[in-house]
N, C-alpha and C positions, 0 to 999 in steps of 0.2 A: 437463486432469486430470477435467473433465467426464466425457470418456469413460472411464475408468477406473471413476468412480463411477456409471456406468451402470446402472439397476436391471435386475437380472438376473431376476426374477419367480419362479417355482416351476420347479425345473428336474426333469425326471422321468429315471428310472433309466435308466443306459445301457446297453447290451447288455456281456455279457461279457467278458473279457481275460484273456489268457494270458500271463504275465511271462516277459520271454527273447525279445520277440521277435526275431527276425534282421536283421541290418544288410544293405544292398545292394538293397533293393526299388528299382522303377524309380521314375523322377526326373524332370522334376517331376510332379503329382498335378495332377488337374483342378480342386482345391481351391485349391492353390498358385498355378495360373496365373490364378485369379480374385482372390487376394489382392493388397491394396494396401498400402503399407508406412504406419504411424502417420507422424502429421504431426509428427514430433520431430527434433530436430537430431542429426546425426551426432557422437559423442564421438570428439575425437582419441586415435586408439589406436596403440600400439607393437608389432607384431608380433616376438617376440623368438625362438622354437622351435616348428617345426611337427615333430611325429612322425607321419609319414605311414606307411601299410602300405607293405611291401616283401615279396620272396619268403621265407618263412616266419616271416613275421610279418604278419599279415592285419588287425591291429587295435590300436591302443592307446589307450586311453580311462579314464574313472574314475579319476582320480590325486588327491593332495592335496600339501600343504605342508607344512614345518615349518623355523623359522630356528634354526640351530645356534647355539652358545654363541661360537664366532668370527666369528659376521654371516654367515656363508654361508646360502644356502636349498637345500633339500632338497626333492626333489620325486620321490615314487613315485607310480606309475602301473600299471595292468594292460598287461601285454603278452602279446597273444595268440599262441600259435603254431601251433594246430590249425582254425585257421578263424576268422570274424568274428563267429560267432553268440555269445549270451550264455552257452550251455555248452561251447562249444569249449575245447582245454586253455590255459592260460595262467599265467604267471608274475607275480610283483611285481618290478618294475624300478626303478632309480633312477638321476637325473642331479642333478648339483650347480651352483649358481651362486655365485659370489664377488663379483659385482657388481650386486646387488640386483634379478636375474632378466633382464639384459639379455642374456648369454651363458651357455651351458651346455657342462657337458661333453658330449664327442664319443661316448662309449661307454656303454651301459647296464651297469648292475651287478646282478645277480641278489640283490635281498633276501629274497624267500620264492620257493621253488620250487614247483611244482604239487605240493601235498598234498592237493588235494581229488579225489574220484571225477571229476568234470567239471572243477573248476578252483579258484584262488583269483581275487578280484577285488574291486574297489569299495574305495579306500583312504579310510581317515580319519587323519590324524595330529593329537597334541595333545600340548604340552607341560604335563605336570601341575605342579601347584602344589609337588610333591615335588623339582621339577627334573628326573625321569625323562621321557623321551620314550614315549607309547603308540602302537603301530601298532595299527590295528583294521583288519579284511579280512572278507570273506565266504569261509568255505571251502563249496564248493557240491561235495557229493556226489551228489546225486541230487534230484530233486524231492520228496522228501520228507524231507530232510536239507541244508539250506542255511541256516548259522547264521554271526553275528559270531564271529570270533576274536581274540584279544589278545595282543601282544608287546610288553615292555619293552627299553628301551635305556638303562644308565645311563652311557654312554660315547660320547654325542653320534653314534647310529646306526652306530657301528663295529660292534657285535655286538646280538646280541638276544636275550632269553630264549626258553625253550620256549614254545610257545602253548599257551593255554589257552582254553576255549570259553565266552564270556560267557552265553548261552543254555542254561540245563543243566534246567530245570523242564518243558518239554515240546519234543518233538522238533517240526521244521516247515519249512515252506519262508519265511525270512525275508528280508526285503530290506531291508538298510542301504545307503543310497546314499554316495557317496565325501563326504567335507567336510562329515560330519554330526554327531559325536559331539561335544559340549560341554561345559565345565567351569563352573558357575554360580560366583556370586560367592560362596556358601556352601562351595564346595570339591564338591559332589555332581556326579557325570557323569552326564550325560542321552543316552540311544541310544535314538532313534525309530526304529521299524522299523515295515513292514506285513508282516503274516502272511496267506499265501496258501495255505490246507488244500489237501490233494490228495484229491479224491474223484471217482469214477467215471471214473479216469483223466486227470484234468486238475487243474490248478491253477484254483482259486475264485477270487470278487473278495475283494481283500484288505480287512483290517481292522488298524487301528492300536494298537500295543502298544508302550509307552512302557517302556523298562529303566532302572531307577535304581542306582547304586552310590556308597555312602557311605564308602568305604574304598579309593578308588583303582584302582577295578576288579579287587580280588581277588574280590568277590562281587557278584551283580547279584539285582535283585528286579523284578518287574514295577509299573507304578503301579496306581492302584485302578481306573482307569476306561479299561478297552480301548474304542475306537471303533469301531462298526460302523454305524450309524445317523447321518441328517443331523438337525438341528434340529427336523424336522419328523416325525422317526420313520421316515424311509425308508431301507431297507439299501441302500447304495450302494457303488461298488467305490473303495476309499481307498487312494492307494499312494503312495509313497516321500517321507515327510513329512520335513520339515524344520523344526529349533528354532532360535531365537534367544530371550535374554534381555534385553528392552526395559530394563527396571528391576529391581532386586534381587527375585528371589522370583517375579516374572511373566515369564511364557512366551508366545510366540508360535509357533504351529505353521503351517507350510503346507504343504496336502498336494495332489499331483498327481490330477487325476479325468479322465474321458472328457467333462465336463459344460460344457466350453468356460470353465471358470476352476478358478483356484485356490481350494480350499476352505482354511477357517481355523477353528484351536481355539486355546483359550487356557486356561492354567493361573494360579492365583493363590499358589500353594502350593509352589512348588519342583517342579511336574511330578508331585505326587501324585495330582491329578484334573485332569480337563480337561472343557472345555464341548464340548457337541454340536457336530459340524462343520457349517459353515454356508457358504454360497456369498459369496467374498470381492471386492475391487474388481478384482483382477487378473485380466483376462481372458486366456486361453491357451488353446492345443492342450492333447494330452493329451502332457505333459512336465513335468518337477519344475522347481521354482525353486530357487534359493538365497539363504539370508537370512543376515546377519551384522551384529552391532553394531558401531559405529566407536568405540573406547573414550575417544578423547580429545575427542569432541562428543557421544556418546549417540545420535546418530544411527542408523537401520537402513538398510541398504544392499540391496537385492534384485536380482537378475540372474533374467532370465526372459522367455520368448519371448512379446512382447508384441503382443496382439491386440485392442488396444483400440478399434479401428476395423474389426473384422472381422465379418461376418455369421455366424451361430451356424452354417450349414453350412461354412464353413471352419474355425471353431473346433472344431469334432467331427468333423473331418474323419480318414479312415484311410485309407492311413497319415498319421500327423499332421504337420501343417505346421510343423516347428519353426524357424522363421525370421519375423521378425528376433531377434535376441539384444538384449534393452533391460536398462536400469538404470534405478533411481529411488529417491529418499531420503524417509524419514518422520523426522519430526520430533515425532511424538506417539504412540512405539510400536507403528506399525502402522496405525493407523486410517485416515490419509490417506498417500497417496503424492504426491512432486512432483518437480520437474527432470528427468522423465523425458527418456532418450535413447536414441539407438540405438548400439549397439556393433558389430554384425555383422549385413548384410543381403543377402547373397548368394543368388539366387533360386537353387532348386533344391539350395542345402544345408541340412543340417540343424544347428543349434547347442544342446547341453544337457549336463546333468552338469557343472556348472561346478563349480570350488574357487576360494575367495575367499581372499587373504592380505593384509595390509599392510604395505607395505614402504616405511616412511618418508612421503612423501607421495604416493606412488603407490598402486595398487590393482592387485596382481597377481593374474592369473586364469589358470586352466587349464581348457580346455573342449573337448567333441567339437565339430569343424567339419569337415564333408566333404561331397561333393557326392553327397548321398543323403538320402532323406526322413529317416533316424533320424538320421545324421549322425554315426554311431559309430566309423568306421574310423581317423579322424585326431585327435590330439590338438593343441590349438594354445595355446601360453603367449603370454600377451599382457599389457600394462599400460595403464593411464590415470591421469593426476593426477585426485586425488579433488578438488582445487579446480574442474578443468573442469568436472564434473557439478555442483558447487553453484552455478556461473556461469550455468549454462544456464536 
């Protein structure tokens, strides 16, 4: 725990970043070769389904789960057909499991065809309080129009409504990661996005804009606090936010940066206003973290690339060293983290873009896991017992 709480000091502004970095760069890089695994125990993990690239299907990534009324699990993910890069052609495809995620159907079913100029990608699935299932995804038309869209199913994902845009107030390149849209105790929907303006022929550093809906996604509006500067007033590149609700009305946001750690922001009013981002205790490379609340205990569970014992040059390396994949629990709303464990730690692999679902006494995971620095080409579905994490 002392490693996670290491004083970060004043972190300087990192260099610019272009979203949509292509997969498949050479591996490993020099920083990865110098990296040392954290001194944490390995978590017993069961691997269930590997969605690896194959001819005509160059990448499988950024999916999410939802449980159907009959107990089956539905997994919808991004199935790339035109290359492995973030802007390559893709559809949204699904698999199903009838045994708590241990085995899955063998064939893909196309849920959403490629309706974007570039692609459709990055899935969030949510069981609404109305009982309907909401499907959120990015429709990526260009570097000036990438926005979240939403479809509704009223028949347990057999059919879906026509899509509607969630963001209509300002066109732009909005990044909404997979497994990101949440519903609060109040019923409000919270959609954390990073907006990258297109200026001078390139995408600019991100700023966080949270969208809120109080009518089950029919309409959306911005929160009152866009996030562009850190707590010291420095403009930094804020990317790929994720949110959880530790207590009713109180939200914790984790933010990807190039600065060697996950940044944090908090809201005490259901997401209306947010505190200035600050460096948090989760040391990491440039890679997103995934955060969720365990309803039965109120604990927070986080999955991230654990760099607690890495020097700054490894944490800031480009391409990022997205290994190992770690997990930790918080019993105080994210102020401190404990029970740190390693989930995956293969040298030369990248692990990222994790979806989390609670399946009885197990945690069901889907994450990118491939032998490349960014790790984007292969999706791995695995699970572990939550009790095994608590016992570490």
